[in-house]
N, C-alpha and C positions, 0 to 999 in steps of 0.2 A: 403537512410538515415537509421538511426538506430532506435531501439525501446527505449522507456522510461518505466521502471518498477516502480510501486509504491507499497509500503508495509504498511499495517495496522498491526503494530507489536503488538503481545500480549504474555503474559507469557506462555500460553498454546499452542495457535495457531496463525498463522499469515495469513491474507488475502493478496492476490497478484493480481495486475492488470497489464496489459501491454498495451502500445499503439500500433497502426499499424505503419508500417515503415514510413509513412508520418507524423506521430505524430499529427494526427487530431482526432482520436477516441480512447477512452479508453474502454477496454474490461476486465471483470473479467477473471482471469486465473485460479486460484485455491486457496485453503486454505491448508496449510501444518502445521504439528506440528512444533512448533517453534524450537525445538531442532534439526530439520532437515533443517531448512531454509537456512543456509549458503551452505550447500551442494546442495540444490535444486538451489539456485542462481548460483553457480559455474557451474553446469551442464547446466542450461538455457543459460548463456552467451557463453558457448562453441558452442551451436547450433544456437544462434540467435545473430545478431549484436545489442548490447545495448550501448547507449550513456550515460545514466543517470539513477540513482536509487534514487527515492524519498522516504523518510522515514517519516511516519506520526509523527508530533511532538505534543505530548499531552500536551496541556496548559490547565490551570484552568481559570476560568473567570476572575481572577485578572491578567491574562497574565503571571503568573509564571509557570514554567515547572511543570508537575505533578510528582508524586512519581515514575511512570513508567520509567522515564528517567534513573533511576539507573540500569535498565535492557537493555534499548535501547542503551545508550551510549557505553557499552562494545561491543555490537553487531556491531555497526557502525564502531568502531575502527578496529574490526576484518575484516569487510567487505572491508574497505579502504585498509588494509594491503594485503588482498588476491586479490583485484581487483583495483590496483592503477591506471589503465588507464581509469577507469570509475568514472565519477563525482557522488558524493553521496552528497545529501542535504536534509535537513529537510523541511517539509512543514506543516503548521498549520492544525491539523486535528479536531479541535473543531467542535462539532455538526455532524460529519460524521455518527456516529452510529444513531443518531436521523434521519438524512436525509436518511439512508439506510432503516430504518423501515418505513419511510414515503413512499419511493419508492416502497417497497414491498407492502404496503397497496394499493398504487395507481395502482400497476400492477395486483391487485386482487388476490394475494396469499393468500391461506387459513391460518388460525391461526397456524396450525402445521408447515407449511413451514416458516412462519414468526419467529418461534421459533428456527429455524435452525441456531445456532450461527456461524457455518462455512460460510453459505450464507451471514449473516450480515457482517462478516469480509471481505469476497470478495468484496461485494458491496461497503463497506466503502473504500476499497483501490481503487475502480474503481472511487468513488466520489473524492477521494483525487487527483487521476491522471487527471480526466476530468476537474476539477477545475483549475489544474496547466496548462493544455493545453490551456484552454480557456483564462487564464490570460496571457499567453506568446505568444499569436497570434500577428502577426504584423499588 
């Protein structure tokens, strides 16, 4: 089987998570500067089989898309153009940052580590992916 990648897209940096090849477990992969994201993904799919890329869909509490979509949509269009053989889909990412902070607290990370925004973004991407994997199990 192939891997699934999840992206927690941000204007400055983007958290990335990846599934195992059985698509059972989500693992944080890295955080990259957003301006290098497309190149990072192109390099990754050359090395690893990837079936799908999930992009966190930032929605407001009233279910409307957030302002961030004006940055995310052009990226997704570029991604689909560069990787037409890989499915790209949006996944609701509401509360992932809150869950990431809670996860860090429960893991016993010290305050300094919890302030690491790169780690928060990577954990958020992992939560997006794990939620997707769990909701799509047969």
